CHARMM-style PDB file with segment names, atoms N, HN, CA, C and O in Angstrom:
ATOM      1  N   MET     1     -12.883  10.839  -8.330  1.00  0.00      PROA
ATOM      2  CA  MET     1     -13.432   9.824  -7.515  1.00  0.00      PROA
ATOM      3  C   MET     1     -13.020  10.113  -6.071  1.00  0.00      PROA
ATOM      4  O   MET     1     -11.848  10.382  -5.809  1.00  0.00      PROA
ATOM      5  N   TYR     2     -13.956  10.060  -5.142  1.00  0.00      PROA
ATOM      6  HN  TYR     2     -14.908   9.841  -5.355  1.00  0.00      PROA
ATOM      7  CA  TYR     2     -13.702  10.303  -3.731  1.00  0.00      PROA
ATOM      8  C   TYR     2     -13.482   8.979  -3.024  1.00  0.00      PROA
ATOM      9  O   TYR     2     -14.261   8.040  -3.187  1.00  0.00      PROA
ATOM     10  N   MET     3     -12.409   8.907  -2.231  1.00  0.00      PROA
ATOM     11  HN  MET     3     -11.776   9.670  -2.099  1.00  0.00      PROA
ATOM     12  CA  MET     3     -12.144   7.683  -1.509  1.00  0.00      PROA
ATOM     13  C   MET     3     -12.045   7.993  -0.025  1.00  0.00      PROA
ATOM     14  O   MET     3     -11.307   8.890   0.383  1.00  0.00      PROA
ATOM     15  N   THR     4     -12.783   7.258   0.770  1.00  0.00      PROA
ATOM     16  HN  THR     4     -13.384   6.530   0.439  1.00  0.00      PROA
ATOM     17  CA  THR     4     -12.720   7.372   2.256  1.00  0.00      PROA
ATOM     18  C   THR     4     -11.541   6.586   2.724  1.00  0.00      PROA
ATOM     19  O   THR     4     -11.271   5.501   2.208  1.00  0.00      PROA
ATOM     20  N   THR     5     -10.821   7.110   3.701  1.00  0.00      PROA
ATOM     21  HN  THR     5     -11.040   7.992   4.120  1.00  0.00      PROA
ATOM     22  CA  THR     5      -9.713   6.367   4.289  1.00  0.00      PROA
ATOM     23  C   THR     5      -9.992   6.029   5.755  1.00  0.00      PROA
ATOM     24  O   THR     5     -10.716   6.747   6.445  1.00  0.00      PROA
ATOM     25  N   VAL     6      -9.423   4.961   6.197  1.00  0.00      PROA
ATOM     26  HN  VAL     6      -8.835   4.379   5.636  1.00  0.00      PROA
ATOM     27  CA  VAL     6      -9.577   4.476   7.571  1.00  0.00      PROA
ATOM     28  C   VAL     6      -8.174   4.239   8.120  1.00  0.00      PROA
ATOM     29  O   VAL     6      -7.348   3.613   7.456  1.00  0.00      PROA
ATOM     30  N   SER     7      -7.899   4.729   9.319  1.00  0.00      PROA
ATOM     31  HN  SER     7      -8.570   5.238   9.859  1.00  0.00      PROA
ATOM     32  CA  SER     7      -6.598   4.495   9.937  1.00  0.00      PROA
ATOM     33  C   SER     7      -6.569   3.169  10.656  1.00  0.00      PROA
ATOM     34  O   SER     7      -7.583   2.729  11.197  1.00  0.00      PROA
ATOM     35  N   MET     8      -5.391   2.515  10.668  1.00  0.00      PROA
ATOM     36  HN  MET     8      -4.566   2.872  10.229  1.00  0.00      PROA
ATOM     37  CA  MET     8      -5.277   1.252  11.374  1.00  0.00      PROA
ATOM     38  C   MET     8      -3.838   1.127  11.897  1.00  0.00      PROA
ATOM     39  O   MET     8      -2.917   1.722  11.337  1.00  0.00      PROA
ATOM     40  N   MET     9      -3.659   0.379  12.934  1.00  0.00      PROA
ATOM     41  HN  MET     9      -4.407  -0.104  13.389  1.00  0.00      PROA
ATOM     42  CA  MET     9      -2.347   0.085  13.466  1.00  0.00      PROA
ATOM     43  C   MET     9      -2.066  -1.406  13.239  1.00  0.00      PROA
ATOM     44  O   MET     9      -2.958  -2.251  13.309  1.00  0.00      PROA
ATOM     45  N   ALA    10      -0.800  -1.687  12.968  1.00  0.00      PROA
ATOM     46  HN  ALA    10      -0.075  -1.000  12.912  1.00  0.00      PROA
ATOM     47  CA  ALA    10      -0.398  -3.119  12.798  1.00  0.00      PROA
ATOM     48  C   ALA    10       0.982  -3.328  13.356  1.00  0.00      PROA
ATOM     49  O   ALA    10       1.859  -2.481  13.186  1.00  0.00      PROA
ATOM     50  N   ASP    11       1.183  -4.413  14.002  1.00  0.00      PROA
ATOM     51  HN  ASP    11       0.471  -5.101  14.140  1.00  0.00      PROA
ATOM     52  CA  ASP    11       2.527  -4.844  14.463  1.00  0.00      PROA
ATOM     53  C   ASP    11       3.138  -5.676  13.351  1.00  0.00      PROA
ATOM     54  O   ASP    11       2.513  -6.592  12.816  1.00  0.00      PROA
ATOM     55  N   ILE    12       4.375  -5.336  13.016  1.00  0.00      PROA
ATOM     56  HN  ILE    12       4.883  -4.593  13.450  1.00  0.00      PROA
ATOM     57  CA  ILE    12       5.098  -6.085  11.968  1.00  0.00      PROA
ATOM     58  C   ILE    12       6.446  -6.471  12.557  1.00  0.00      PROA
ATOM     59  O   ILE    12       6.948  -5.814  13.468  1.00  0.00      PROA
ATOM     60  N   PRO    13       7.027  -7.544  12.026  1.00  0.00      PROA
ATOM     61  CA  PRO    13       8.360  -7.979  12.504  1.00  0.00      PROA
ATOM     62  C   PRO    13       9.392  -6.843  12.261  1.00  0.00      PROA
ATOM     63  O   PRO    13       9.296  -6.088  11.294  1.00  0.00      PROA
ATOM     64  N   GLU    14      10.360  -6.760  13.163  1.00  0.00      PROA
ATOM     65  HN  GLU    14      10.438  -7.373  13.949  1.00  0.00      PROA
ATOM     66  CA  GLU    14      11.395  -5.714  13.094  1.00  0.00      PROA
ATOM     67  C   GLU    14      12.147  -5.827  11.778  1.00  0.00      PROA
ATOM     68  O   GLU    14      12.469  -4.801  11.179  1.00  0.00      PROA
ATOM     69  N   GLU    15      12.438  -7.027  11.306  1.00  0.00      PROA
ATOM     70  HN  GLU    15      12.177  -7.861  11.793  1.00  0.00      PROA
ATOM     71  CA  GLU    15      13.165  -7.194  10.047  1.00  0.00      PROA
ATOM     72  C   GLU    15      12.388  -6.613   8.873  1.00  0.00      PROA
ATOM     73  O   GLU    15      12.973  -6.021   7.966  1.00  0.00      PROA
ATOM     74  N   LEU    16      11.088  -6.782   8.894  1.00  0.00      PROA
ATOM     75  HN  LEU    16      10.613  -7.262   9.631  1.00  0.00      PROA
ATOM     76  CA  LEU    16      10.250  -6.242   7.826  1.00  0.00      PROA
ATOM     77  C   LEU    16      10.226  -4.713   7.908  1.00  0.00      PROA
ATOM     78  O   LEU    16      10.254  -4.026   6.887  1.00  0.00      PROA
ATOM     79  N   HSD    17      10.176  -4.199   9.123  1.00  0.00      PROA
ATOM     80  HN  HSD    17      10.154  -4.757   9.952  1.00  0.00      PROA
ATOM     81  CA  HSD    17      10.236  -2.744   9.312  1.00  0.00      PROA
ATOM     82  C   HSD    17      11.534  -2.167   8.799  1.00  0.00      PROA
ATOM     83  O   HSD    17      11.532  -1.154   8.099  1.00  0.00      PROA
ATOM     84  N   ASP    18      12.656  -2.808   9.142  1.00  0.00      PROA
ATOM     85  HN  ASP    18      12.657  -3.631   9.710  1.00  0.00      PROA
ATOM     86  CA  ASP    18      13.964  -2.343   8.657  1.00  0.00      PROA
ATOM     87  C   ASP    18      14.019  -2.340   7.130  1.00  0.00      PROA
ATOM     88  O   ASP    18      14.519  -1.391   6.525  1.00  0.00      PROA
ATOM     89  N   THR    19      13.507  -3.398   6.515  1.00  0.00      PROA
ATOM     90  HN  THR    19      13.101  -4.168   7.006  1.00  0.00      PROA
ATOM     91  CA  THR    19      13.490  -3.472   5.070  1.00  0.00      PROA
ATOM     92  C   THR    19      12.618  -2.350   4.450  1.00  0.00      PROA
ATOM     93  O   THR    19      12.992  -1.729   3.455  1.00  0.00      PROA
ATOM     94  N   LEU    20      11.471  -2.124   5.062  1.00  0.00      PROA
ATOM     95  HN  LEU    20      11.168  -2.629   5.870  1.00  0.00      PROA
ATOM     96  CA  LEU    20      10.578  -1.049   4.619  1.00  0.00      PROA
ATOM     97  C   LEU    20      11.274   0.273   4.718  1.00  0.00      PROA
ATOM     98  O   LEU    20      11.209   1.058   3.772  1.00  0.00      PROA
ATOM     99  N   GLN    21      11.949   0.569   5.829  1.00  0.00      PROA
ATOM    100  HN  GLN    21      12.002  -0.069   6.597  1.00  0.00      PROA
ATOM    101  CA  GLN    21      12.645   1.843   5.999  1.00  0.00      PROA
ATOM    102  C   GLN    21      13.720   2.002   4.914  1.00  0.00      PROA
ATOM    103  O   GLN    21      13.882   3.084   4.351  1.00  0.00      PROA
ATOM    104  N   GLY    22      14.424   0.958   4.637  1.00  0.00      PROA
ATOM    105  HN  GLY    22      14.293   0.078   5.094  1.00  0.00      PROA
ATOM    106  CA  GLY    22      15.459   1.033   3.573  1.00  0.00      PROA
ATOM    107  C   GLY    22      14.834   1.360   2.225  1.00  0.00      PROA
ATOM    108  O   GLY    22      15.360   2.173   1.465  1.00  0.00      PROA
ATOM    109  N   TYR    23      13.698   0.713   1.933  1.00  0.00      PROA
ATOM    110  HN  TYR    23      13.271   0.052   2.550  1.00  0.00      PROA
ATOM    111  CA  TYR    23      13.001   0.973   0.665  1.00  0.00      PROA
ATOM    112  C   TYR    23      12.561   2.436   0.604  1.00  0.00      PROA
ATOM    113  O   TYR    23      12.754   3.101  -0.413  1.00  0.00      PROA
ATOM    114  N   LEU    24      11.986   2.923   1.661  1.00  0.00      PROA
ATOM    115  HN  LEU    24      11.829   2.383   2.488  1.00  0.00      PROA
ATOM    116  CA  LEU    24      11.470   4.300   1.667  1.00  0.00      PROA
ATOM    117  C   LEU    24      12.590   5.334   1.536  1.00  0.00      PROA
ATOM    118  O   LEU    24      12.393   6.390   0.935  1.00  0.00      PROA
ATOM    119  N   GLU    25      13.767   5.031   2.098  1.00  0.00      PROA
ATOM    120  HN  GLU    25      13.928   4.173   2.586  1.00  0.00      PROA
ATOM    121  CA  GLU    25      14.904   5.936   1.955  1.00  0.00      PROA
ATOM    122  C   GLU    25      15.350   6.039   0.505  1.00  0.00      PROA
ATOM    123  O   GLU    25      15.805   7.095   0.066  1.00  0.00      PROA
ATOM    124  N   LYS    26      15.224   4.957  -0.232  1.00  0.00      PROA
ATOM    125  HN  LYS    26      14.854   4.099   0.124  1.00  0.00      PROA
ATOM    126  CA  LYS    26      15.645   4.901  -1.626  1.00  0.00      PROA
ATOM    127  C   LYS    26      14.557   5.386  -2.607  1.00  0.00      PROA
ATOM    128  O   LYS    26      14.857   5.706  -3.757  1.00  0.00      PROA
ATOM    129  N   HSD    27      13.296   5.437  -2.145  1.00  0.00      PROA
ATOM    130  HN  HSD    27      13.053   5.177  -1.211  1.00  0.00      PROA
ATOM    131  CA  HSD    27      12.167   5.806  -2.993  1.00  0.00      PROA
ATOM    132  C   HSD    27      11.338   6.897  -2.308  1.00  0.00      PROA
ATOM    133  O   HSD    27      10.280   6.615  -1.746  1.00  0.00      PROA
ATOM    134  N   PRO    28      11.819   8.138  -2.356  1.00  0.00      PROA
ATOM    135  CA  PRO    28      11.142   9.212  -1.632  1.00  0.00      PROA
ATOM    136  C   PRO    28       9.735   9.543  -2.115  1.00  0.00      PROA
ATOM    137  O   PRO    28       9.007  10.245  -1.412  1.00  0.00      PROA
ATOM    138  N   ASP    29       9.332   9.073  -3.268  1.00  0.00      PROA
ATOM    139  HN  ASP    29       9.923   8.503  -3.838  1.00  0.00      PROA
ATOM    140  CA  ASP    29       7.980   9.292  -3.737  1.00  0.00      PROA
ATOM    141  C   ASP    29       6.951   8.321  -3.100  1.00  0.00      PROA
ATOM    142  O   ASP    29       5.745   8.466  -3.296  1.00  0.00      PROA
ATOM    143  N   TRP    30       7.452   7.349  -2.347  1.00  0.00      PROA
ATOM    144  HN  TRP    30       8.432   7.231  -2.188  1.00  0.00      PROA
ATOM    145  CA  TRP    30       6.626   6.393  -1.600  1.00  0.00      PROA
ATOM    146  C   TRP    30       6.662   6.746  -0.123  1.00  0.00      PROA
ATOM    147  O   TRP    30       7.668   7.278   0.347  1.00  0.00      PROA
ATOM    148  N   ASP    31       5.609   6.472   0.618  1.00  0.00      PROA
ATOM    149  HN  ASP    31       4.792   6.040   0.235  1.00  0.00      PROA
ATOM    150  CA  ASP    31       5.587   6.582   2.047  1.00  0.00      PROA
ATOM    151  C   ASP    31       4.968   5.304   2.619  1.00  0.00      PROA
ATOM    152  O   ASP    31       4.473   4.456   1.877  1.00  0.00      PROA
ATOM    153  N   GLN    32       5.004   5.179   3.950  1.00  0.00      PROA
ATOM    154  HN  GLN    32       5.406   5.868   4.553  1.00  0.00      PROA
ATOM    155  CA  GLN    32       4.527   3.968   4.594  1.00  0.00      PROA
ATOM    156  C   GLN    32       3.048   3.670   4.258  1.00  0.00      PROA
ATOM    157  O   GLN    32       2.669   2.514   4.069  1.00  0.00      PROA
ATOM    158  N   ASN    33       2.242   4.704   4.190  1.00  0.00      PROA
ATOM    159  HN  ASN    33       2.549   5.643   4.344  1.00  0.00      PROA
ATOM    160  CA  ASN    33       0.805   4.477   3.893  1.00  0.00      PROA
ATOM    161  C   ASN    33       0.640   3.936   2.470  1.00  0.00      PROA
ATOM    162  O   ASN    33      -0.151   3.023   2.233  1.00  0.00      PROA
ATOM    163  N   ARG    34       1.387   4.503   1.537  1.00  0.00      PROA
ATOM    164  HN  ARG    34       2.029   5.245   1.729  1.00  0.00      PROA
ATOM    165  CA  ARG    34       1.284   4.064   0.178  1.00  0.00      PROA
ATOM    166  C   ARG    34       1.715   2.614  -0.006  1.00  0.00      PROA
ATOM    167  O   ARG    34       1.090   1.856  -0.748  1.00  0.00      PROA
ATOM    168  N   VAL    35       2.786   2.243   0.676  1.00  0.00      PROA
ATOM    169  HN  VAL    35       3.294   2.859   1.279  1.00  0.00      PROA
ATOM    170  CA  VAL    35       3.304   0.853   0.614  1.00  0.00      PROA
ATOM    171  C   VAL    35       2.262  -0.094   1.185  1.00  0.00      PROA
ATOM    172  O   VAL    35       1.947  -1.106   0.559  1.00  0.00      PROA
ATOM    173  N   PHE    36       1.713   0.213   2.373  1.00  0.00      PROA
ATOM    174  HN  PHE    36       1.969   1.035   2.882  1.00  0.00      PROA
ATOM    175  CA  PHE    36       0.734  -0.682   2.989  1.00  0.00      PROA
ATOM    176  C   PHE    36      -0.552  -0.767   2.151  1.00  0.00      PROA
ATOM    177  O   PHE    36      -1.142  -1.840   2.029  1.00  0.00      PROA
ATOM    178  N   THR    37      -0.979   0.353   1.581  1.00  0.00      PROA
ATOM    179  HN  THR    37      -0.499   1.225   1.681  1.00  0.00      PROA
ATOM    180  CA  THR    37      -2.156   0.296   0.734  1.00  0.00      PROA
ATOM    181  C   THR    37      -1.935  -0.585  -0.482  1.00  0.00      PROA
ATOM    182  O   THR    37      -2.800  -1.386  -0.836  1.00  0.00      PROA
ATOM    183  N   ALA    38      -0.764  -0.441  -1.135  1.00  0.00      PROA
ATOM    184  HN  ALA    38      -0.061   0.209  -0.848  1.00  0.00      PROA
ATOM    185  CA  ALA    38      -0.443  -1.275  -2.285  1.00  0.00      PROA
ATOM    186  C   ALA    38      -0.390  -2.737  -1.902  1.00  0.00      PROA
ATOM    187  O   ALA    38      -0.942  -3.591  -2.596  1.00  0.00      PROA
ATOM    188  N   ALA    39       0.285  -3.030  -0.781  1.00  0.00      PROA
ATOM    189  HN  ALA    39       0.734  -2.337  -0.217  1.00  0.00      PROA
ATOM    190  CA  ALA    39       0.438  -4.430  -0.377  1.00  0.00      PROA
ATOM    191  C   ALA    39      -0.899  -5.072   0.009  1.00  0.00      PROA
ATOM    192  O   ALA    39      -1.183  -6.203  -0.387  1.00  0.00      PROA
ATOM    193  N   LEU    40      -1.689  -4.376   0.755  1.00  0.00      PROA
ATOM    194  HN  LEU    40      -1.458  -3.458   1.077  1.00  0.00      PROA
ATOM    195  CA  LEU    40      -2.987  -4.901   1.191  1.00  0.00      PROA
ATOM    196  C   LEU    40      -3.943  -5.068   0.017  1.00  0.00      PROA
ATOM    197  O   LEU    40      -4.624  -6.088  -0.094  1.00  0.00      PROA
ATOM    198  N   SER    41      -3.994  -4.078  -0.850  1.00  0.00      PROA
ATOM    199  HN  SER    41      -3.442  -3.249  -0.760  1.00  0.00      PROA
ATOM    200  CA  SER    41      -4.869  -4.179  -2.014  1.00  0.00      PROA
ATOM    201  C   SER    41      -4.476  -5.300  -2.966  1.00  0.00      PROA
ATOM    202  O   SER    41      -5.340  -5.954  -3.550  1.00  0.00      PROA
ATOM    203  N   LEU    42      -3.160  -5.523  -3.124  1.00  0.00      PROA
ATOM    204  HN  LEU    42      -2.459  -4.991  -2.649  1.00  0.00      PROA
ATOM    205  CA  LEU    42      -2.699  -6.627  -3.983  1.00  0.00      PROA
ATOM    206  C   LEU    42      -3.043  -7.967  -3.325  1.00  0.00      PROA
ATOM    207  O   LEU    42      -3.481  -8.886  -4.016  1.00  0.00      PROA
ATOM    208  N   PHE    43      -2.857  -8.098  -2.028  1.00  0.00      PROA
ATOM    209  HN  PHE    43      -2.501  -7.352  -1.466  1.00  0.00      PROA
ATOM    210  CA  PHE    43      -3.234  -9.306  -1.321  1.00  0.00      PROA
ATOM    211  C   PHE    43      -4.724  -9.595  -1.525  1.00  0.00      PROA
ATOM    212  O   PHE    43      -5.105 -10.710  -1.881  1.00  0.00      PROA
ATOM    213  N   LEU    44      -5.548  -8.594  -1.301  1.00  0.00      PROA
ATOM    214  HN  LEU    44      -5.239  -7.688  -1.012  1.00  0.00      PROA
ATOM    215  CA  LEU    44      -6.992  -8.797  -1.442  1.00  0.00      PROA
ATOM    216  C   LEU    44      -7.392  -9.092  -2.900  1.00  0.00      PROA
ATOM    217  O   LEU    44      -8.285  -9.903  -3.147  1.00  0.00      PROA
ATOM    218  N   LEU    45      -6.741  -8.446  -3.840  1.00  0.00      PROA
ATOM    219  HN  LEU    45      -6.016  -7.788  -3.639  1.00  0.00      PROA
ATOM    220  CA  LEU    45      -6.993  -8.706  -5.246  1.00  0.00      PROA
ATOM    221  C   LEU    45      -6.685 -10.182  -5.586  1.00  0.00      PROA
ATOM    222  O   LEU    45      -7.449 -10.821  -6.310  1.00  0.00      PROA
ATOM    223  N   GLN    46      -5.587 -10.710  -5.071  1.00  0.00      PROA
ATOM    224  HN  GLN    46      -4.966 -10.191  -4.483  1.00  0.00      PROA
ATOM    225  CA  GLN    46      -5.185 -12.036  -5.349  1.00  0.00      PROA
ATOM    226  C   GLN    46      -6.010 -13.083  -4.581  1.00  0.00      PROA
ATOM    227  O   GLN    46      -6.131 -14.223  -5.028  1.00  0.00      PROA
ATOM    228  N   ASN    47      -6.561 -12.707  -3.460  1.00  0.00      PROA
ATOM    229  HN  ASN    47      -6.463 -11.781  -3.097  1.00  0.00      PROA
ATOM    230  CA  ASN    47      -7.214 -13.678  -2.572  1.00  0.00      PROA
ATOM    231  C   ASN    47      -8.695 -13.482  -2.326  1.00  0.00      PROA
ATOM    232  O   ASN    47      -9.276 -14.166  -1.483  1.00  0.00      PROA
ATOM    233  N   SER    48      -9.323 -12.555  -3.050  1.00  0.00      PROA
ATOM    234  HN  SER    48      -8.851 -12.000  -3.735  1.00  0.00      PROA
ATOM    235  CA  SER    48     -10.745 -12.320  -2.808  1.00  0.00      PROA
ATOM    236  C   SER    48     -11.559 -12.427  -4.095  1.00  0.00      PROA
ATOM    237  O   SER    48     -12.583 -11.757  -4.230  1.00  0.00      PROA
ATOM    238  N   GLY    49     -11.135 -13.230  -5.010  1.00  0.00      PROA
ATOM    239  HN  GLY    49     -10.303 -13.773  -4.901  1.00  0.00      PROA
ATOM    240  CA  GLY    49     -11.888 -13.461  -6.212  1.00  0.00      PROA
ATOM    241  C   GLY    49     -11.850 -12.325  -7.210  1.00  0.00      PROA
ATOM    242  O   GLY    49     -12.780 -12.187  -8.004  1.00  0.00      PROA
ATOM    243  N   GLY    50     -10.795 -11.492  -7.204  1.00  0.00      PROA
ATOM    244  HN  GLY    50     -10.039 -11.605  -6.559  1.00  0.00      PROA
ATOM    245  CA  GLY    50     -10.636 -10.455  -8.192  1.00  0.00      PROA
ATOM    246  C   GLY    50     -11.562  -9.254  -7.949  1.00  0.00      PROA
ATOM    247  O   GLY    50     -12.079  -8.677  -8.906  1.00  0.00      PROA
ATOM    248  N   ASP    51     -11.772  -8.878  -6.710  1.00  0.00      PROA
ATOM    249  HN  ASP    51     -11.352  -9.346  -5.932  1.00  0.00      PROA
ATOM    250  CA  ASP    51     -12.609  -7.724  -6.367  1.00  0.00      PROA
ATOM    251  C   ASP    51     -12.148  -6.466  -7.115  1.00  0.00      PROA
ATOM    252  O   ASP    51     -10.990  -6.065  -7.000  1.00  0.00      PROA
ATOM    253  N   ARG    52     -13.026  -5.864  -7.856  1.00  0.00      PROA
ATOM    254  HN  ARG    52     -13.967  -6.189  -7.949  1.00  0.00      PROA
ATOM    255  CA  ARG    52     -12.632  -4.709  -8.688  1.00  0.00      PROA
ATOM    256  C   ARG    52     -12.230  -3.527  -7.818  1.00  0.00      PROA
ATOM    257  O   ARG    52     -11.394  -2.726  -8.237  1.00  0.00      PROA
ATOM    258  N   ARG    53     -12.800  -3.388  -6.612  1.00  0.00      PROA
ATOM    259  HN  ARG    53     -13.479  -4.039  -6.272  1.00  0.00      PROA
ATOM    260  CA  ARG    53     -12.397  -2.284  -5.737  1.00  0.00      PROA
ATOM    261  C   ARG    53     -10.951  -2.444  -5.305  1.00  0.00      PROA
ATOM    262  O   ARG    53     -10.225  -1.453  -5.221  1.00  0.00      PROA
ATOM    263  N   ALA    54     -10.520  -3.652  -5.032  1.00  0.00      PROA
ATOM    264  HN  ALA    54     -11.110  -4.457  -5.100  1.00  0.00      PROA
ATOM    265  CA  ALA    54      -9.140  -3.898  -4.643  1.00  0.00      PROA
ATOM    266  C   ALA    54      -8.222  -3.603  -5.850  1.00  0.00      PROA
ATOM    267  O   ALA    54      -7.156  -3.007  -5.697  1.00  0.00      PROA
ATOM    268  N   ALA    55      -8.647  -4.022  -7.021  1.00  0.00      PROA
ATOM    269  HN  ALA    55      -9.513  -4.506  -7.145  1.00  0.00      PROA
ATOM    270  CA  ALA    55      -7.864  -3.794  -8.234  1.00  0.00      PROA
ATOM    271  C   ALA    55      -7.757  -2.266  -8.489  1.00  0.00      PROA
ATOM    272  O   ALA    55      -6.677  -1.775  -8.816  1.00  0.00      PROA
ATOM    273  N   ARG    56      -8.826  -1.548  -8.345  1.00  0.00      PROA
ATOM    274  HN  ARG    56      -9.704  -1.946  -8.079  1.00  0.00      PROA
ATOM    275  CA  ARG    56      -8.786  -0.096  -8.595  1.00  0.00      PROA
ATOM    276  C   ARG    56      -7.864   0.579  -7.579  1.00  0.00      PROA
ATOM    277  O   ARG    56      -7.059   1.440  -7.934  1.00  0.00      PROA
ATOM    278  N   THR    57      -7.994   0.176  -6.305  1.00  0.00      PROA
ATOM    279  HN  THR    57      -8.648  -0.523  -6.017  1.00  0.00      PROA
ATOM    280  CA  THR    57      -7.110   0.768  -5.287  1.00  0.00      PROA
ATOM    281  C   THR    57      -5.647   0.482  -5.545  1.00  0.00      PROA
ATOM    282  O   THR    57      -4.797   1.364  -5.426  1.00  0.00      PROA
ATOM    283  N   TYR    58      -5.359  -0.777  -5.906  1.00  0.00      PROA
ATOM    284  HN  TYR    58      -6.049  -1.493  -6.003  1.00  0.00      PROA
ATOM    285  CA  TYR    58      -3.982  -1.148  -6.219  1.00  0.00      PROA
ATOM    286  C   TYR    58      -3.413  -0.342  -7.346  1.00  0.00      PROA
ATOM    287  O   TYR    58      -2.316   0.205  -7.234  1.00  0.00      PROA
ATOM    288  N   LEU    59      -4.137  -0.260  -8.427  1.00  0.00      PROA
ATOM    289  HN  LEU    59      -5.028  -0.705  -8.518  1.00  0.00      PROA
ATOM    290  CA  LEU    59      -3.598   0.514  -9.597  1.00  0.00      PROA
ATOM    291  C   LEU    59      -3.497   1.996  -9.274  1.00  0.00      PROA
ATOM    292  O   LEU    59      -2.516   2.633  -9.658  1.00  0.00      PROA
ATOM    293  N   ASN    60      -4.473   2.566  -8.585  1.00  0.00      PROA
ATOM    294  HN  ASN    60      -5.271   2.049  -8.273  1.00  0.00      PROA
ATOM    295  CA  ASN    60      -4.368   3.962  -8.219  1.00  0.00      PROA
ATOM    296  C   ASN    60      -3.179   4.244  -7.328  1.00  0.00      PROA
ATOM    297  O   ASN    60      -2.521   5.277  -7.450  1.00  0.00      PROA
ATOM    298  N   THR    61      -2.914   3.308  -6.428  1.00  0.00      PROA
ATOM    299  HN  THR    61      -3.449   2.469  -6.330  1.00  0.00      PROA
ATOM    300  CA  THR    61      -1.753   3.465  -5.528  1.00  0.00      PROA
ATOM    301  C   THR    61      -0.445   3.386  -6.280  1.00  0.00      PROA
ATOM    302  O   THR    61       0.452   4.195  -6.041  1.00  0.00      PROA
ATOM    303  N   LEU    62      -0.314   2.429  -7.185  1.00  0.00      PROA
ATOM    304  HN  LEU    62      -1.043   1.772  -7.379  1.00  0.00      PROA
ATOM    305  CA  LEU    62       0.917   2.281  -7.944  1.00  0.00      PROA
ATOM    306  C   LEU    62       1.227   3.463  -8.832  1.00  0.00      PROA
ATOM    307  O   LEU    62       2.380   3.868  -8.973  1.00  0.00      PROA
ATOM    308  N   PHE    63       0.179   4.014  -9.431  1.00  0.00      PROA
ATOM    309  HN  PHE    63      -0.758   3.685  -9.316  1.00  0.00      PROA
ATOM    310  CA  PHE    63       0.410   5.065 -10.429  1.00  0.00      PROA
ATOM    311  C   PHE    63       0.127   6.497  -9.984  1.00  0.00      PROA
ATOM    312  O   PHE    63       0.082   7.417 -10.800  1.00  0.00      PROA
ATOM    313  N   GLN    64      -0.065   6.670  -8.659  1.00  0.00      PROA
ATOM    314  HN  GLN    64      -0.028   5.922  -7.996  1.00  0.00      PROA
ATOM    315  CA  GLN    64      -0.316   8.046  -8.187  1.00  0.00      PROA
ATOM    316  C   GLN    64       0.945   8.877  -8.347  1.00  0.00      PROA
ATOM    317  O   GLN    64       2.066   8.396  -8.183  1.00  0.00      PROA
ATOM    318  N   LYS    65       0.719  10.143  -8.674  1.00  0.00      PROA
ATOM    319  HN  LYS    65      -0.192  10.534  -8.807  1.00  0.00      PROA
ATOM    320  CA  LYS    65       1.790  11.074  -8.838  1.00  0.00      PROA
ATOM    321  C   LYS    65       2.220  11.691  -7.518  1.00  0.00      PROA
ATOM    322  O   LYS    65       1.357  12.037  -6.711  1.00  0.00      PROA
ATOM    323  N   PRO    66       3.533  11.848  -7.256  1.00  0.00      PROA
ATOM    324  CA  PRO    66       3.947  12.505  -6.019  1.00  0.00      PROA
ATOM    325  C   PRO    66       3.483  13.946  -6.021  1.00  0.00      PROA
ATOM    326  O   PRO    66       3.438  14.592  -7.068  1.00  0.00      PROA
ATOM    327  N   VAL    67       3.138  14.449  -4.844  1.00  0.00      PROA
ATOM    328  HN  VAL    67       3.175  13.924  -3.993  1.00  0.00      PROA
ATOM    329  CA  VAL    67       2.653  15.830  -4.674  1.00  0.00      PROA
ATOM    330  C   VAL    67       3.817  16.778  -4.585  1.00  0.00      PROA
ATOM    331  OT1 VAL    67       3.620  17.985  -4.441  1.00  0.00      PROA
TER     332      VAL     67
END
């Protein structure tokens, strides 16, 4: 399956950024893009009536194998 990606910028609170950095240091198979994709797709899955595209993206992100 081919997936198009779109870049975006977001401002987040410093405390959230610090927590994210700590998580990424402990989980080297995750990166910032993977975390944001998982978080955004889960939010949309929970708040957009169960959109299958959001569900597919969420599951693919969670279970992707590190390169």
